[in-house]
C-alpha positions, 0 to 999 in steps of 0.5 A, spaced: 485 477 481 489 479 487 493 473 490 496 475 497 501 469 496 504 473 491 510 474 490 512 468 493 519 467 497 525 466 492 522 468 486 524 473 480 520 479 481 517 481 474 513 488 472 507 483 470 507 480 476 506 487 480 501 489 475 497 483 476 497 485 483 495 492 483 490 491 478 487 486 482 487 491 488 484 496 484 478 491 482 477 490 489 477 497 491 472 499 485 467 494 488 467 498 495 461 503 495 462 510 495 460 513 502 456 520 503 459 526 500 463 530 505 462 537 507 463 543 502 470 546 503 473 540 507 477 537 501 485 535 502 489 540 499 496 536 499 499 529 501 506 528 505 509 521 506 512 522 513 516 516 513 518 509 511 520 504 517 523 497 516 520 492 521 522 485 523 521 479 518 514 476 519 511 482 522 505 485 518 506 491 514 502 497 516 500 504 513 497 509 517 494 515 515 492 522 518 489 528 516 492 535 519 490 542 516 487 539 510 494 535 508 494 527 508 500 524 512 502 517 511 507 512 514 509 506 511 512 500 515 514 494 511 518 487 514 525 486 511 525 481 506 531 478 503 531 477 496 535 472 493 538 473 486 542 466 485 536 462 484 
């Protein structure tokens, strides 16, 4: 089950923790009904990550996607977060 409070601040990060989160998100996305089919010949032929930006702590993370000439363009923005390893 997806838990938006994971990972908590100042905890060790584990693969199992992230697998659980990704599996929870997948389960949520599987419940969204499919939309109507698109027109023939309008499929996406490629994808590009246009960039990743670091935001100030406390700002919400964002992802923006646009489509140009059948290519998906995505920009990710994530807040800076200190991870302490001495705990």
